[in-house]
N, C-alpha and C positions, 0 to 999 in steps of 0.2 A: 617350618613345615607348612605346606599349604593345605587347604581343606581337602583337595583331591588326594594329596599324599596321605593324609590322615585316614581318609576313607579307604584308600587302597591298602594301607597297613592293617586297618581293622578288618577289612574283607579277608585278607590273607590269614590273619589270626583266627577268624571265624571258620574259614575253610579247614584249617589245621585241627581245630577243636572238633568240628563235625567229622573229619576223617578219623580221628582217634576214637570218637564215640561209635562210629560204624564198625571199626575194627573190633572194638570191645564187644559190640552186639554180636558179631559173627562168632567170636570166640566163646562168648557166654551161651549163645544159642546151641552151638555144637556140644558143649558140655551138658547142657540141659537135655538135649535129645539123646545123649548117651546114657543118661541115668536109668536105673531100674528100681522100682517099676516106672514105666514111661510116664512122665508127668504131663505131656501134651494131651489134653482131653480129646477123646474121639479118635485117636490113632488106634486102628484095630489090630495091627500086627507089626512085626518087625520089618516086613517088606515096605510098609508105609513109612515106618521110622527111617529106613535107609533112604527112601525117596526124599524125605525132608532134610536129611543130612546132606545128601548130594546137591541140594539147592545151594549149599554154602561153598561148593568147590567149583573152580574154573575148569575149563576143558583140559588145560595142560597141567593141572595140579599134581603134586607129588605128596604121598602120605608115606612116612617112614619112621621106623624105630631104629635108633642108633645106639652105639655103645655096646659094651660087652654083654649086657643082659638083653637088650631089646632088638639088636640086629638080627639075632637068630630067632627070636620069638615073633617079631612082627615083619621084618624085612622091609622092602621098598616096593611101593605101587606107583607107577608112573602113568599119568593120564587118568581122566575121569572114569573111564570104563574099568581100569585096573583098581582104582580106589573103591569103586562100587563092589567089585569082586572081593576086595579085602573085607569090607563090611558084611557082605553076604556070607563070607566064611566065618565071621565072628557070630552073627545072629542067625545064620541059615540052619534051620533045624534045631531041635531041642537037644540039650546036652544033659548028661547025668553025672554029677549033681547039677541041678539047674541054678543059675544065678538068680537070686531072689531080691537082692538089694545091692545097689551101689550108687554112690552119689559123689559128684565132683565138686571140690572146693578149690577155688583159684586164689592165688596170692602173688605177691612180688611182681606186680604188673609193670612192664616197661613197653611202651608203644612209641615207635619212631616212624614218622611220616616223612617220605622223601620230599625234597624241596618243590618238586612239581605237583605234589598232592595226589599223585596217581598210584603210588605204591607205598607199602608200609611193612614194617616188621614188628613183631610183638613177642615178648618173652613173659612167661609165667612159670610159677611152680604150682603144682596141684597135688592135693591129697585126695585119696579115694578109698573109702572102706568098701570091702566086698563081703557078702554073706551068701553062702550056698545052701541048698536045700538039705544037705547032709549035716549041717551045723558048722562046717569048716568056715573060717573067716580069715581075712587078711587086710592089712592096710598097705596101700601102695602110694608112693610118691614119685612124681616125674617132673622133669623140667621140659618146658615146651619152647620151641623157637620156630615161630611160624611167619610166613610171608603172605601178603595180601595184595590185591590190586582192585582199583576202581574200574569196573567194567563199563562198556559203552552205554548200557542202560542206567548207569549211575549207582548200581549196587556194588558192594564190596564182597569179594570172594577170596577164599584161600587159593594161593598158588603153591604153597608148601605148608604141610602140617608135619612137624618133626618133633619126636619125643625121645627122651633119654631117661632111663631109670635112675632115681635117687636111692630108693630102697623099697623092699617088700618085706613086711613083717607079719608073722602070724598073730592073730587075735584069738582070745579064748572064745569058745563056741557060744558063751552066754553074754558076750559083750553088748549085744543089742537085744533088749527084751520086748520091745514094742515097735512094730513097723508094719506098714500097709501092704496088702497083697496087690492093690491097685491104687492109682492116684486119682483123686476126684477134685484136686485143688482148682483146676481151671474149668470145671463144669459150670456151664452158664447158670 
């Protein structure tokens, strides 16, 4: 192997690792922005939260819930405008009981970058506890199978965000005794 072959091989490996890292960042940022209370310091409302989430999606993106539990609950949103409408439906206006806590925990990561380095798929399992203002609580687990692309500006974005229920389980009302009403973690 020549020096130029070695450099080319190392460059290809580096590009693959960078692509995997960017896909991981998009997925993790999405989950972070979906947590309650909102941990991104300075975000004043859910409309701003949705704007930040939408930065992660390409124009042609699809967001969908699939399978016997999620197809009817979430449906399918095709195109960035429809994906935004989906999130506005979830966070648009206050609900009773209010969601006061949820946090996404990701595991079982598998990221596969295409040979050209321009697209990728990722699979995860996530767990998510939910707590509502009336004391009701549940634990939700889902499988995620998402697709990404490297855009012309070099950023990675979702082209597909697909989720399927693994289980939903009720939790006792007292499962969480201490939790914040607002996050200050990222306050300067």
